[in-house]
C-alpha positions in Angstrom: 0.2 -0.3 0.0 1.1 3.7 -0.5 1.9 5.6 2.4 -0.5 8.3 2.6 -2.7 6.3 -0.1 -5.9 8.6 0.9 -4.0 12.8 0.7 -2.7 11.9 -2.5 -5.5 10.2 -3.7 -7.7 13.3 -2.7 -5.3 15.4 -4.5 -5.8 13.8 -7.5 -9.3 13.7 -7.1 -9.3 17.7 -6.4 -6.7 18.0 -9.9 -9.0 16.3 -12.0 -12.1 18.3 -10.8 -10.4 21.7 -11.5 -9.7 19.8 -15.1 -13.3 18.8 -15.6 -14.2 22.1 -15.1 -11.5 24.0 -17.4 -13.0 20.9 -19.9 -16.8 21.8 -19.3 -16.9 25.8 -19.5 -14.7 25.1 -23.0 -17.1 23.0 -24.1 -20.0 25.0 -23.0 -19.0 28.2 -24.2 -18.0 26.2 -27.9 -21.6 24.7 -27.9 -23.5 27.5 -26.7 -21.4 29.7 -29.3 -22.2 27.6 -32.2 -25.8 27.2 -31.3 -26.8 31.2 -31.2 -27.1 33.0 -34.8 -24.4 36.1 -34.5 -21.1 35.1 -35.4 -18.5 35.0 -32.7 -15.0 36.5 -32.9 -12.4 33.4 -33.5 -10.3 35.3 -30.9 -12.8 35.0 -27.9 -12.3 31.0 -29.0 -9.0 31.3 -28.5 -9.0 33.2 -25.1 -11.6 30.7 -24.1 -8.9 27.9 -24.8 -5.7 29.7 -23.5 -7.3 30.4 -20.5 -8.3 26.7 -19.9 -5.1 25.8 -20.5 -3.4 28.1 -18.2 -6.2 26.8 -15.2 -4.9 23.0 -16.4 -1.5 24.1 -15.4 -2.0 25.9 -12.1 -4.0 23.3 -11.4 -1.3 20.5 -12.5 1.7 22.9 -10.6 -0.6 22.7 -7.5 -1.2 19.4 -7.1 3.1 18.2 -8.0 3.5 20.6 -5.1 1.1 19.6 -2.7 2.4 16.0 -3.5 5.7 17.2 -1.9 4.2 17.9 0.6 2.6 15.0 1.7 5.3 12.6 0.1 7.8 14.5 2.7 8.3 13.1 6.3 9.2 16.1 8.2 6.6 18.7 9.9 5.4 21.2 7.7 3.9 24.1 8.9 0.5 25.2 7.6 0.6 28.3 6.9 2.5 28.0 3.6 2.6 31.6 1.1 2.8 29.6 -1.8 0.4 26.7 -1.5 -2.5 30.7 -0.6 -0.5 31.9 -3.8 -1.3 28.8 -5.9 -4.6 28.9 -4.9 -5.5 32.7 -5.8 -3.4 32.1 -9.3 -6.5 28.7 -9.5 -8.9 31.0 -9.4 -7.6 33.6 -11.0 -7.4 31.8 -13.9 -10.8 30.5 -13.8 -12.5 33.6 -12.9 -10.7 34.7 -16.6 -11.9 31.7 -18.3 -15.4 32.1 -17.3 -15.0 35.7 -18.6 -13.7 34.1 -21.7 -16.7 31.9 -21.6 -19.4 35.0 -21.0 -17.2 37.2 -24.0 -17.0 34.4 -26.3 -21.3 33.7 -25.8 -22.5 36.7 -26.3 
């Protein structure tokens, strides 16, 4: 059995939830734009995909960083600035992606 398996599994589930969210927002944005009667700009679709990629990259970096902390045997401080910064970056990227979604659909 893998040491701290439940922590690793929870970390990977969280990463996959961010990936699913990014894919769903892009999918809904593309579908809604194709169903609308007005023509959408190409740049909004490209920016929607780019922000989704940013969300996935930041989520991956956060998952790898947390994996290293789970593996570590030393006692770590829970008030880490890097962890908070990664979470803020992830939320900002998600908000940017949702903004691109709304620009793409309208």
